[in-house]
C-alpha positions as CSV (number, residue, x, y, z in Angstrom):
1,M,11.9,16.7,-13.6
2,N,8.8,17.8,-15.1
3,A,8.6,15.3,-17.7
4,F,9.2,12.6,-15.1
5,Y,7.2,13.7,-12.2
6,P,4.6,16.5,-13.7
7,S,3.9,19.1,-11.1
8,D,0.5,17.7,-10.9
9,Q,1.5,14.2,-9.5
10,Q,3.7,16.2,-7.2
11,H,0.8,18.5,-5.7
12,L,-1.5,15.3,-4.9
13,F,1.9,13.7,-3.3
14,T,0.8,13.2,0.3
15,N,2.1,12.1,3.8
16,R,4.4,8.9,3.5
17,V,6.2,10.5,6.1
18,N,7.6,7.1,7.8
19,E,8.4,5.7,4.5
20,L,10.3,8.7,3.4
21,A,12.4,8.5,6.6
22,E,13.6,5.0,6.3
23,L,14.7,5.5,2.6
24,E,16.5,8.3,3.9
25,H,17.9,6.1,6.7
26,Y,19.0,4.0,4.3
27,L,20.7,6.1,1.7
28,E,22.7,8.0,4.7
29,K,23.9,4.8,5.3
30,L,25.5,4.2,2.0
31,S,28.3,6.5,3.0
32,S,29.4,4.5,5.7
33,A,28.3,1.1,5.6
34,P,27.6,-1.5,3.1
35,A,24.5,-0.8,1.4
36,E,21.1,-2.3,2.7
37,H,19.1,-2.9,-0.4
38,L,15.1,-2.3,-0.1
39,A,12.3,-3.6,-1.7
40,L,8.8,-1.6,-1.4
41,F,5.7,-4.0,-1.2
42,G,2.0,-2.8,-1.7
43,L,-0.9,-3.7,-3.8
44,R,-1.3,-1.8,-7.5
45,R,-1.8,1.3,-7.8
46,I,-1.4,1.8,-3.9
47,G,1.6,4.8,-4.4
48,K,4.8,3.3,-4.6
49,T,5.9,4.6,-7.9
50,L,4.8,8.0,-6.5
51,L,6.9,7.6,-3.6
52,L,9.8,6.5,-5.3
53,K,9.7,9.7,-7.6
54,E,9.3,11.7,-4.7
55,F,12.2,10.8,-2.9
56,L,14.2,10.8,-6.0
57,R,13.1,14.2,-6.3
58,R,14.1,15.1,-3.0
59,V,17.5,13.3,-3.4
60,L,18.2,15.5,-6.5
61,A,17.5,18.9,-4.4
62,S,19.1,18.1,-1.7
63,R,22.4,15.6,-2.6
64,S,25.3,16.3,-5.1
65,D,27.0,13.3,-4.0
66,V,24.2,10.6,-4.7
67,I,22.7,10.4,-8.1
68,P,19.5,9.0,-8.2
69,V,18.8,6.5,-11.1
70,Y,15.1,5.3,-12.1
71,M,14.2,2.5,-14.4
72,D,11.2,1.0,-15.0
73,F,11.4,-2.6,-16.3
74,S,8.2,-3.2,-17.6
75,A,9.3,-0.8,-20.4
76,L,13.1,-2.1,-20.6
77,C,12.9,-6.0,-20.5
78,S,11.2,-6.7,-24.1
79,S,14.3,-8.5,-24.8
80,P,18.1,-8.9,-23.4
81,E,19.1,-6.6,-26.4
82,N,16.5,-3.8,-25.4
83,F,17.2,-4.2,-21.9
84,A,21.0,-4.0,-21.9
85,S,20.8,-0.6,-23.9
86,G,18.2,0.9,-22.3
87,F,19.9,-0.3,-18.8
88,V,23.1,2.0,-19.9
89,G,20.9,4.3,-21.1
90,S,19.1,5.3,-18.4
91,L,22.0,5.7,-16.2
92,C,23.8,7.7,-18.5
93,Y,20.7,9.8,-18.9
94,W,20.6,10.4,-14.9
95,L,23.9,10.9,-14.8
96,V,23.8,13.6,-17.1
97,E,20.7,15.4,-17.2
98,K,19.3,14.5,-14.0
99,G,16.0,13.8,-15.6
100,D,15.8,17.7,-16.8
101,R,15.3,16.3,-20.4
102,E,13.3,13.7,-22.6
103,A,14.9,10.2,-22.1
104,E,14.2,8.7,-25.6
105,P,17.9,9.5,-27.3
106,Y,19.6,7.9,-24.6
107,L,17.3,4.7,-24.6
108,N,18.4,3.7,-28.2
109,A,21.9,1.8,-29.1
110,I,22.0,4.1,-32.0
111,S,21.7,7.5,-30.7
112,L,22.9,6.6,-27.2
113,P,26.4,7.5,-28.1
114,F,25.7,11.1,-30.0
115,A,23.3,11.8,-27.1
116,M,26.4,11.5,-24.9
117,A,28.8,13.1,-26.8
118,Q,26.4,16.4,-27.4
119,A,26.2,16.3,-23.3
120,G,29.9,16.4,-23.0
121,A,29.9,12.7,-21.5
122,A,32.8,11.4,-23.7
123,D,34.4,10.0,-20.2
124,L,31.5,7.3,-20.1
125,L,31.7,6.1,-23.9
126,D,34.8,3.7,-23.6
127,A,32.7,2.1,-21.1
128,V,29.5,1.9,-23.1
129,Q,31.3,1.0,-26.3
130,P,32.0,-3.1,-25.4
131,I,28.3,-3.4,-24.9
132,L,27.3,-1.2,-28.3
133,H,30.0,-3.4,-30.1
134,E,28.0,-6.7,-28.8
135,L,24.9,-5.4,-30.0
136,E,25.9,-4.7,-33.7
137,R,26.8,-8.5,-33.8
138,A,24.6,-10.6,-36.0
139,K,23.8,-12.8,-32.8
140,P,24.7,-11.0,-29.8
141,D,26.1,-13.0,-26.3
142,R,23.1,-12.4,-24.3
143,Q,25.1,-13.6,-21.3
144,A,28.0,-11.0,-21.8
145,L,25.1,-8.3,-22.7
146,L,23.6,-8.7,-19.1
147,R,26.5,-8.9,-17.4
148,Q,28.3,-6.0,-18.9
149,A,24.7,-4.2,-18.1
150,F,24.7,-5.1,-14.6
151,H,28.4,-4.2,-14.0
152,F,27.9,-0.8,-15.7
153,P,26.4,1.3,-12.8
154,S,30.0,0.2,-10.8
155,Q,32.2,1.5,-13.8
156,A,30.0,4.4,-14.0
157,A,30.4,5.2,-10.2
158,T,34.5,4.9,-10.7
159,I,34.4,7.5,-13.5
160,R,32.2,9.8,-12.2
161,K,33.4,9.5,-8.5
162,C,29.9,9.2,-7.3
163,R,27.6,7.1,-5.4
164,F,24.2,5.6,-7.0
165,L,20.8,5.3,-5.9
166,L,19.3,2.9,-8.4
167,I,15.2,2.5,-8.4
168,F,14.0,0.0,-9.9
169,D,10.3,-0.5,-11.0
170,E,8.2,-3.2,-12.0
171,F,11.3,-5.3,-11.1
172,Q,9.2,-8.5,-11.7
173,E,9.5,-8.2,-15.5
174,I,13.0,-8.9,-15.2
175,R,11.5,-12.8,-15.4
176,T,10.9,-12.1,-19.5
177,L,14.4,-11.9,-20.3
178,Q,15.0,-15.3,-18.8
179,N,12.8,-16.8,-21.3
180,F,15.3,-15.8,-24.4
181,P,17.9,-18.6,-25.6
182,N,20.9,-18.1,-23.9
183,A,19.8,-15.5,-21.1
184,H,20.4,-18.0,-18.5
185,N,19.7,-17.2,-15.3
186,V,19.3,-13.2,-15.4
187,L,18.8,-13.1,-11.2
188,A,21.9,-14.9,-10.6
189,L,24.1,-12.5,-13.0
190,F,22.4,-9.7,-11.2
191,R,23.5,-11.0,-7.7
192,A,27.0,-11.5,-8.7
193,E,27.3,-8.2,-9.8
194,M,25.3,-6.5,-7.0
195,Q,27.6,-8.5,-4.2
196,T,30.8,-6.8,-5.8
197,Q,29.9,-3.2,-6.1
198,S,29.7,-0.5,-3.3
199,G,28.3,2.7,-3.1
200,I,25.6,1.7,-4.7
201,L,22.0,1.1,-3.4
202,Y,19.3,-0.6,-5.0
203,I,15.6,0.0,-4.6
204,L,13.1,-2.5,-6.0
205,A,9.4,-2.5,-6.2
206,G,6.7,-4.2,-8.0
207,S,2.8,-4.2,-8.3
208,A,3.0,-8.2,-8.4
209,V,2.8,-8.4,-4.8
210,S,3.4,-12.6,-4.6
211,V,5.5,-12.8,-7.3
212,L,8.2,-10.3,-6.3
213,S,7.9,-11.6,-2.5
214,N,8.5,-14.8,-4.0
215,M,11.9,-13.9,-5.8
216,L,12.9,-12.2,-3.1
217,S,11.9,-14.6,-0.1
218,N,12.3,-18.0,-1.7
219,P,15.4,-19.9,-0.4
220,D,15.6,-21.2,-3.6
221,T,16.1,-17.9,-5.9
222,P,19.4,-16.1,-6.3
223,L,17.9,-13.3,-4.4
224,F,17.2,-15.0,-1.5
225,A,17.8,-12.7,1.7
226,Q,19.7,-9.6,-0.3
227,F,16.8,-7.1,0.5
228,T,15.2,-5.5,3.3
229,R,11.2,-5.3,2.7
230,L,9.4,-1.9,3.6
231,P,5.5,-2.2,2.9
232,V,3.5,0.6,1.4
233,G,0.2,0.1,2.6
234,S,-3.1,2.4,2.5
235,F,-3.4,5.9,3.9
236,A,-4.6,6.5,7.6
237,R,-7.8,8.8,7.9
238,P,-5.6,12.1,8.4
239,D,-4.0,11.4,5.3
240,T,-7.3,10.9,4.0
241,R,-8.6,14.0,4.5
242,I,-5.2,15.8,3.4
243,L,-5.6,14.0,-0.1
244,V,-9.4,14.9,-0.3
245,D,-8.6,18.7,0.3
246,K,-6.3,18.9,-2.5
247,I,-8.9,17.7,-5.0
248,L,-11.8,19.7,-3.6
249,S,-12.5,23.1,-3.9
250,E,-13.9,23.8,-0.5
251,P,-13.6,21.4,2.5
252,L,-16.6,18.6,3.6
253,E,-17.9,18.4,6.6
254,E,-15.9,16.7,9.5
255,D,-17.8,13.5,9.6
256,M,-17.7,12.9,5.5
257,Y,-13.9,12.3,5.9
258,P,-14.1,9.0,7.5
259,L,-16.8,7.9,4.9
260,I,-14.4,8.6,2.0
261,H,-12.0,6.4,4.1
262,S,-14.0,3.7,4.8
263,L,-15.5,3.6,1.2
264,S,-11.6,3.7,-0.2
265,G,-9.8,1.9,2.4
266,G,-7.8,4.2,2.6
267,H,-6.1,3.3,-1.0
268,P,-5.1,6.7,-2.5
269,F,-6.2,5.8,-5.8
270,Y,-9.9,5.0,-4.8
271,I,-9.5,8.3,-2.3
272,T,-8.7,10.0,-5.6
273,A,-11.1,8.9,-7.6
274,I,-14.0,9.3,-5.4
275,S,-13.1,13.0,-4.8
276,R,-12.8,13.9,-8.5
277,R,-16.2,12.6,-8.9
278,L,-17.4,14.2,-5.8
279,S,-16.0,17.4,-7.0
280,T,-17.9,17.1,-10.4
281,L,-21.3,16.2,-8.5
282,V,-21.1,18.9,-6.2
283,E,-19.8,21.7,-8.7
284,A,-21.5,20.8,-12.0
285,V,-24.3,18.7,-11.1
286,K,-25.1,20.7,-8.3
287,R,-25.9,18.6,-5.7
288,P,-25.0,18.8,-2.1
289,A,-22.1,17.8,-0.3
290,S,-23.6,15.0,1.8
291,A,-23.3,11.2,2.9
292,D,-25.4,10.2,-0.1
293,T,-23.5,12.3,-2.3
294,I,-20.2,10.7,-1.3
295,K,-21.7,7.5,-2.3
296,Q,-23.2,8.5,-5.3
297,A,-19.8,9.1,-6.3
298,F,-18.4,6.0,-5.0
299,L,-20.9,4.1,-6.9
300,F,-20.4,6.3,-10.3
301,E,-16.8,5.2,-10.0
302,T,-17.1,1.5,-8.9
303,L,-20.1,0.3,-11.3
304,S,-20.2,2.9,-14.4
305,P,-18.4,1.5,-17.6
306,S,-16.5,4.9,-17.3
307,G,-15.4,5.0,-13.9
308,R,-12.0,5.1,-13.1
309,I,-12.2,2.8,-10.2
310,Y,-14.3,0.3,-12.8
311,D,-11.6,0.3,-14.9
312,F,-8.9,-0.6,-12.6
313,C,-11.1,-3.2,-11.2
314,R,-11.2,-4.8,-14.6
315,Y,-7.9,-4.2,-15.5
316,V,-6.9,-6.0,-12.2
317,Y,-9.4,-9.2,-12.7
318,D,-8.9,-9.9,-16.4
319,L,-4.8,-9.4,-15.9
320,S,-4.7,-11.6,-12.8
321,L,-7.0,-14.5,-14.5
322,Q,-5.9,-13.9,-18.2
323,K,-3.2,-16.6,-18.2
324,A,-5.4,-19.0,-15.9
325,S,-6.6,-22.7,-16.7
326,G,-10.1,-22.7,-15.6
327,Y,-11.1,-19.4,-16.1
328,G,-14.5,-20.1,-15.3
329,S,-14.1,-21.9,-12.1
330,L,-11.7,-18.9,-10.7
331,K,-14.6,-16.6,-11.6
332,A,-16.6,-19.0,-9.4
333,V,-14.9,-18.8,-6.4
334,L,-14.5,-15.1,-7.0
335,Q,-18.0,-14.6,-6.9
336,L,-18.9,-17.1,-3.7
337,L,-16.6,-15.2,-1.9
338,A,-17.5,-12.0,-2.9
339,A,-20.9,-12.7,-1.6
340,E,-19.6,-14.1,1.5
341,E,-16.2,-13.9,2.9
342,G,-14.3,-15.9,5.5
343,Q,-14.7,-19.7,4.1
344,T,-12.2,-22.4,3.9
345,A,-11.1,-24.4,1.1
346,S,-13.7,-27.2,2.5
347,Q,-16.4,-24.9,2.3
348,V,-15.8,-23.5,-0.9
349,A,-15.3,-27.0,-2.4
350,R,-18.8,-28.0,-1.1
351,R,-20.0,-24.9,-2.3
352,L,-18.9,-25.4,-6.0
353,K,-19.3,-29.2,-6.0
354,V,-15.4,-29.8,-6.5
355,S,-13.0,-32.0,-4.8
356,S,-10.8,-30.5,-2.1
357,A,-7.8,-30.6,-3.8
358,S,-9.2,-28.4,-7.4
359,A,-10.7,-25.7,-4.7
360,S,-7.3,-25.6,-2.9
361,D,-5.7,-25.1,-6.4
362,Y,-8.1,-22.5,-7.5
363,L,-7.6,-20.6,-4.0
364,R,-3.8,-21.3,-4.6
365,W,-3.8,-19.6,-7.5
366,L,-6.1,-16.7,-6.6
367,L,-3.3,-15.8,-3.6
368,A,-0.4,-16.1,-5.9
369,V,-2.0,-13.1,-8.4
370,D,-2.6,-11.4,-5.0
371,L,-6.8,-11.1,-5.7
372,L,-7.1,-13.4,-2.1
373,V,-5.4,-13.5,0.9
374,E,-5.6,-16.0,3.8
375,K,-6.0,-15.5,7.4
376,E,-6.1,-18.7,9.7
377,R,-7.2,-20.9,7.0
378,L,-9.6,-18.6,6.1
379,Y,-10.1,-16.9,2.5
380,Y,-10.6,-12.8,1.7
381,F,-10.2,-10.5,-0.6
382,Q,-7.3,-8.8,-0.6
383,D,-8.8,-5.5,-1.8
384,P,-12.7,-4.9,-0.4
385,V,-13.7,-2.3,-3.3
386,L,-12.8,-5.1,-5.4
387,R,-14.5,-7.3,-3.8
388,F,-17.9,-4.9,-4.2
389,W,-16.9,-4.6,-8.1
390,V,-16.9,-8.4,-8.4
391,A,-20.3,-8.9,-6.5
392,A,-22.1,-6.4,-8.9
393,V,-20.6,-6.2,-12.2
394,I,-19.7,-9.7,-12.6
395,Q,-23.5,-10.3,-12.2
396,G,-24.8,-7.2,-14.8
397,V,-24.5,-5.1,-12.1
398,E,-24.3,-1.3,-14.1
399,V,-24.6,2.4,-13.2
400,S,-25.7,5.0,-15.8
401,L,-23.6,8.6,-15.0
402,S,-27.1,9.8,-16.0
403,A,-28.7,8.1,-13.1
404,S,-30.8,10.0,-10.6
405,P,-30.1,9.7,-6.5
406,L,-33.4,8.1,-6.4
407,D,-32.5,5.2,-8.7
408,L,-29.2,5.1,-7.0
409,Q,-30.7,4.3,-3.8
410,R,-31.2,0.7,-4.1
411,L,-27.5,0.3,-4.7
412,I,-26.8,2.5,-1.8
413,S,-28.5,0.4,0.4
414,R,-26.8,-2.4,-0.6
415,L,-23.3,-0.4,-0.1
416,D,-24.4,0.2,3.4
417,T,-24.9,-3.5,3.8
418,Q,-21.7,-4.4,2.5
419,F,-19.5,-2.0,4.4
420,Q,-21.6,-2.2,8.0
421,R,-20.7,-6.0,7.4
422,L,-17.1,-5.1,6.9
423,S,-17.1,-2.7,9.5
424,E,-18.3,-5.3,12.3
425,E,-15.9,-7.8,10.8
426,L,-13.3,-4.9,11.5
427,G,-14.6,-4.4,15.0
428,S,-14.5,-7.9,15.8
429,A,-11.2,-8.0,14.8
430,Q,-10.1,-4.7,16.6
431,E,-11.8,-5.8,19.7
432,S,-9.2,-8.7,19.8
433,A,-6.3,-6.8,19.1
434,V,-7.2,-4.2,21.9
435,R,-7.3,-7.1,24.1
436,E,-3.7,-8.2,22.9
437,L,-2.4,-4.7,23.4
438,L,-3.7,-4.7,27.1
439,R,-2.2,-7.9,27.7
440,A,0.9,-6.0,26.5
441,F,0.6,-3.4,29.7
442,N,3.5,-4.2,32.5
443,G,4.4,-1.1,34.1
444,Q,5.6,0.8,31.3
445,T,6.0,4.7,31.4
446,L,4.7,6.8,28.2
447,E,6.3,10.0,27.9
448,G,3.7,12.7,26.2
449,G,0.2,13.0,25.6
450,W,-1.4,9.6,25.6
451,F,-5.2,8.3,25.8
452,G,-6.6,12.0,25.3
453,L,-5.0,13.6,27.9
454,P,-2.8,16.5,28.0
455,S,1.6,16.0,28.0
456,G,2.9,14.1,30.9
457,G,4.2,11.0,31.7
458,L,1.8,8.0,32.1
459,Q,2.7,4.4,34.0
460,L,0.5,1.6,32.9
461,P,-1.1,-0.9,35.0
462,V,0.5,-4.4,35.1
463,L,-2.2,-6.4,34.0
464,V,-2.9,-9.8,34.6
465,E,-6.4,-10.7,33.3
466,V,-7.7,-9.1,30.5
467,Q,-11.3,-10.5,29.1
468,P,-14.3,-9.6,27.5
469,Q,-17.6,-9.3,29.6
470,R,-20.8,-10.9,28.2
471,S,-24.3,-11.2,29.9
472,P,-25.9,-14.3,30.3
473,N,-27.8,-14.3,26.7
474,G,-24.2,-14.4,25.8
475,Q,-24.1,-10.4,24.6
476,T,-20.7,-8.9,24.9
477,E,-21.5,-6.0,27.2
478,L,-17.7,-5.0,27.2
479,D,-14.8,-5.3,25.1
480,A,-12.6,-5.5,27.4
481,V,-12.4,-6.1,31.7
482,A,-8.9,-6.1,32.5
483,R,-7.5,-6.6,36.2
484,S,-4.0,-5.8,37.6
485,A,-1.8,-7.5,40.1
486,A,-2.9,-4.1,42.7
487,G,-6.5,-4.7,42.1
488,E,-7.0,-1.9,39.7
489,T,-9.5,-2.4,37.1
490,W,-10.0,-1.2,33.0
491,I,-13.4,-1.5,31.2
492,V,-12.9,-0.9,27.3
493,E,-15.2,-0.2,24.6
494,V,-14.0,-0.4,21.2
495,K,-16.3,1.7,18.4
496,W,-14.8,0.4,15.2
497,R,-16.8,2.8,12.4
498,S,-16.2,6.0,10.3
499,K,-18.4,7.8,12.4
500,R,-17.1,9.8,15.5
501,A,-18.3,9.4,19.0
502,G,-20.0,11.7,20.8
503,Q,-20.9,12.5,24.5
504,K,-24.0,10.1,25.0
505,E,-21.1,7.4,24.3
506,V,-18.8,8.6,26.8
507,Q,-21.2,9.0,29.3
508,Q,-22.4,5.4,29.5
509,L,-19.1,4.0,29.7
510,H,-18.5,6.9,32.1
511,H,-21.5,5.4,34.3
512,R,-20.6,1.6,33.6
513,A,-17.1,2.8,35.2
514,L,-18.4,4.4,38.2
515,A,-20.4,1.4,39.3
516,L,-17.1,-0.9,38.6
517,N,-15.1,1.7,40.5
518,A,-12.9,1.1,37.0
519,Q,-10.7,3.1,34.9
520,A,-12.8,3.6,31.4
521,W,-10.7,3.6,27.9
522,L,-13.0,4.5,24.9
523,V,-11.2,3.6,21.8
524,S,-13.2,5.0,18.4
525,R,-11.7,4.5,15.1
526,A,-12.8,7.8,13.9
527,G,-12.1,10.0,16.8
528,F,-14.5,11.7,19.1
529,T,-17.0,15.1,19.1
530,S,-15.6,18.1,20.5
531,D,-18.3,17.8,23.5
532,A,-17.5,14.1,23.8
533,A,-13.5,14.8,24.3
534,H,-14.1,17.3,26.6
535,Y,-16.3,15.4,29.0
536,A,-13.5,12.4,28.9
537,A,-11.2,15.4,29.7
538,A,-13.2,16.5,32.8
539,N,-14.0,13.1,34.4
540,H,-10.3,11.4,33.3
541,L,-11.8,9.2,30.6
542,F,-9.2,7.6,28.4
543,I,-10.1,8.2,24.9
544,S,-8.0,6.9,21.7
545,D,-8.2,7.4,17.8
546,E,-7.2,5.0,15.3
547,N,-3.8,7.2,15.0
548,D,-3.4,7.1,19.3
549,L,-4.0,3.1,19.0
550,Q,-1.3,2.6,16.6
551,R,1.0,5.0,18.6
552,I,0.6,2.9,21.8
553,R,1.0,-0.4,20.3
554,A,4.6,1.4,18.5
555,C,5.5,2.6,21.7
556,L,5.0,-0.4,23.6
557,K,7.1,-2.8,21.1
558,T,10.0,-0.5,21.7
559,N,9.7,-0.1,25.7
């Protein structure tokens, strides 16, 4: 397995408990029910491939009745001929070698029979031979090749009396095969074979989220409604801390982990890059491990041409725009939204002095390549780190690795401003989300520890009114005031920032609750200091961090 999934990657693999549990659930169903095929969705470098490799490793270690097979379609889909030989060769490799040796001899049509013979897999050669014979022709029948390749897993499963877990990474690259004469509708061929098979679970993944989503969700495509979608998202704060600690030689102060999470957005690739740069600054350059040093690490990685995040953002930016017409106009849209997000198509048109139709076309293209996301007809960057990179680098701002902390202060101020604004935007959204959560309180009983309380059951009130409370000058005093039919009142404040809430903030909300004869609930994204938690427990105040909030939301959905 080390050639396929190196030990350093295995060491860095973090959490993904829920995703692994779901994958295992669908694999277990394979033995007693028709396969329910899966598709993993997530941004580039979010960890989809690492998750699939870890799942494959666990299946190999724990199952003898299921053969896992991993294929990277970005390497296989150069032509129908190369795809057919690589597809059957990859399946033979995993069936025979189980990832223990180099796969190259199996991926070439000439060396494949010799590799199988040496491995004692002569029983599979009869099924492979029609494909090899077709490949020897001057003009192979591409339809026949692809059909035989897609049928081969069923043949191999029958010969070896086993079940298969087939993992197709970068699946959207299969579209390349349709550019060749006589290949026709490759997806239709794949679906036709897939629907006749049993004992085979397909898992697809791809970094082009919009493209893959369209392939599986568009009613006009052959794979419509054939795959269950499994999202792969960013890390929560506890997972961020675990990953950071795997990279650094010494743990950080408690309040520094939320800062890394905030700067990275919980994106594992960004967490890793920031942590590695931080390790260099602390251990080699001898800078103290502080909030400013973490920000310097982020700036070096994001705005220095030798930074990992810089390279990644440049790759995403160039890859997304290289095939677009109107390249300059698309850059202008991105620069506009990098400076000020949340604009409508009409606002973009006015700012760029183009027609509304042109602005809509530009925005649709940027949505299609996963750079932007639309929320209530307003447009935002999909990735806040890429937004920061566009705002800085495209305007010529770069950082030298030799820059001193003093030289970086201006950029640190700029960084603080952008991420403070982002935090305020997220906080406003979370205040609304918490009010919606309160409106779902309908007398449910929650078992276990909730709201910072010790274990035990808690019955929620039936809330009939939930509103923010505003002062006469229009400023929000309380993020939510909720009242039940029985006259019970809850007051809620949401602190959606990277710093933990302290005792002073808990006391202030407690005093308000006493004045209103209400139950107080304080939500703090980053959690609470120990003295704040003790004060809340002693005075029966409810407290929740981001993870507790997610647990409550999930529990209410199932009740």
